[in-house]
N, C-alpha and C positions, 0 to 999 in steps of 0.2 A: 504494499499500500503507499502511494505517495502523495505527499502534500504539494500542491503546484501553488505558488503564491506570484502574483503579478504585482510590481511595484511602480508606482507611478509618482513622481516629482512634479508637483504642481507650481503653477505661477503663486507667488504671495497672495494669500488669503481666498484661495479657489479651491481649496480642498474639498469642502463641502458640495460645492456646486457640481465639482467633478464627481463626487461620490453618488449623487443622484442619477447620473449619467450612467457610470460603471456599473451601478446596481441593476439598472435597466437592461445593460449589455449582458450581464451574467445571469439574469432571470431568463433572458431570450435563449441564452446556451443551455440552462437548465429544461425549458419547456420544449426544447429541440432534442433532450435526451443527450446533450453533448457533454454534460457536467453534473456532478452531484451538487448537494446544497453549497451555494457560496456565501463567504463571510465577507462584507466591505468594513473597512476600518480606516481611520486616520490619525495622524499625530501631529504635534504642534500645536500653537495656539492656546488651547485650555488644558493640555496634557503633555507631561513630559515627550520627548522622542524627537525624531528628525522635523522640524518644521516643515510644513506644507507636504506632507508625504501621504500619500493612500495607497492602501493595500487592497487585494481581492483575494481570497484563497478558496480551495475547494481540495478534494480529494481524488483519487484515481487508482484504480487497481494498476495499471501500466501507464507508461509514459509514452503517448502516440502524439504523431504529426497530424496537425489540424488539416494537412494537405493528402493525407492519405485517401486511398482509392475506396468510395463508397459513403465517405463521410459528408454529410450535407449540412451546411453551415447557413442559418437563417440571414443570409447577406442583407435581403431588404430590410429586416428591422436593424441589424447591428451596424450597418455601413452608416446610415445617417446619424445615428448615436454616437458612432466613433468620431465622425467629423466634428460634432457638437464637443464632445469629450477632449478632443486635441486642442481646442481653443484653451484649455486650461492647464495642460499637460506640458511639460518642458522637455520630459525625457521619461522612457520607462523600460524595464527589463523583467524578466521572467526569472523565478528562483524554484529548484526543485529539491525536495527533502525526503529522504526514506523513512516512513514512520517505523518506530521501534515496536516491536510486538514479542513482548516476553513468551518463551517457550514453555 
């Protein structure tokens, strides 16, 4: 099992607005059966942590390419939302973690 985390460095004081859009993007992937339940959270401003940083994470049994054969992405929903979100995002990257499962 893997934890997959998308990290967004947002323009100053825009993380909350970006979080609304990123949540809608994650929900579209969930509704399409592409992702497990997502969590969206941010730091800076009123809590400690890197300022203006937004995170979305989910778990997956495997790390798979979104461009794999047979994978259907809800582009008609996600495309316009990404365009809006990118107005607030300076940079982003993705992180992968293997979940510890005691034997």
